[in-house]
C-alpha positions in Angstrom: 0.0 0.2 0.1 1.5 3.5 -0.9 1.3 6.2 1.3 -1.5 8.2 -1.0 -3.6 4.4 -0.8 -3.2 5.0 3.0 -4.3 8.1 2.7 -7.2 8.0 1.2 -7.9 4.5 3.2 -8.2 6.6 6.9 -10.3 9.2 4.9 -13.2 6.4 3.8 -12.7 5.1 7.3 -12.8 7.8 9.4 -12.8 11.4 7.6 -16.3 12.3 8.3 -16.0 11.7 11.9 -12.1 13.5 11.9 -13.3 16.5 9.9 -16.5 17.0 11.9 -14.4 17.1 15.2 -12.4 20.1 13.4 -8.5 20.2 12.9 -7.8 21.2 16.7 -9.5 18.4 18.2 -8.0 15.8 15.8 -4.4 17.5 16.7 -5.1 16.5 20.4 -5.7 13.1 19.4 -2.8 13.2 17.4 -0.5 14.5 20.3 -1.8 11.9 22.3 -0.9 9.0 20.0 2.8 10.8 19.9 2.7 10.6 23.5 2.0 6.7 23.5 4.5 5.7 20.9 6.8 7.6 23.3 5.9 5.4 26.1 5.9 2.3 24.0 9.4 3.2 22.8 10.9 3.3 26.5 8.8 0.3 27.7 6.8 -2.0 25.2 7.8 -4.9 22.8 8.0 -4.6 19.5 4.9 -5.5 18.6 3.3 -2.2 20.7 6.0 0.1 19.2 4.3 -1.1 15.6 0.9 -0.3 16.5 1.8 3.2 18.2 3.5 3.9 14.8 0.5 2.8 12.9 -1.7 5.0 15.3 0.7 8.4 14.8 0.7 7.5 10.9 -3.4 7.0 11.1 -3.7 10.3 12.9 -0.8 12.2 11.1 -2.8 11.7 7.6 -5.8 12.5 9.2 -4.6 15.8 9.8 -3.1 16.0 6.1 -6.9 15.2 4.5 -8.4 17.7 6.8 -5.9 20.3 5.8 -6.3 19.3 1.8 -3.0 17.9 1.8 -1.5 14.8 0.0 1.0 13.5 1.9 2.6 11.2 -0.8 2.9 14.3 -2.9 4.2 16.7 -0.5 6.8 14.1 0.8 7.8 13.3 -2.7 8.4 17.2 -3.8 10.2 18.1 -0.3 12.4 14.5 0.1 12.5 12.7 -3.3 15.7 14.2 -4.7 17.4 13.9 -1.2 18.2 16.3 1.5 16.2 19.4 0.9 19.2 21.3 1.7 22.2 20.0 0.4 20.6 17.6 -1.8 22.7 14.5 -0.9 22.0 11.2 -0.2 22.5 10.3 2.7 22.4 14.3 3.8 25.8 15.6 3.9 24.8 18.9 5.7 26.4 18.1 9.4 29.7 17.1 7.3 30.3 20.0 5.5 29.7 22.2 8.9 32.6 19.5 10.2 34.9 20.1 7.3 34.2 23.7 7.6 35.2 24.0 11.0 38.3 21.7 10.5 39.7 24.5 7.8 
């Protein structure tokens, strides 16, 4: 499943309820899920961590949908060619700073 397909699935499943709640309340749910992910990363097993990543991703695409943002398209536009600052894959931004400091 692509990011776009996942976003469409989440829209079909939850959009009416989430849009009715509004982006502010939906954002609060998103932040709560991020907190649950943080707790899972510290204390839980792999299965719980994976479940929380899925929840965070679902709430993120919900927020994007409420704002009319195609998450896959904007991710590709910003990161599709590598680091948005230096254009490298992998990012070389930190290495450039280290090189400049050593000169």
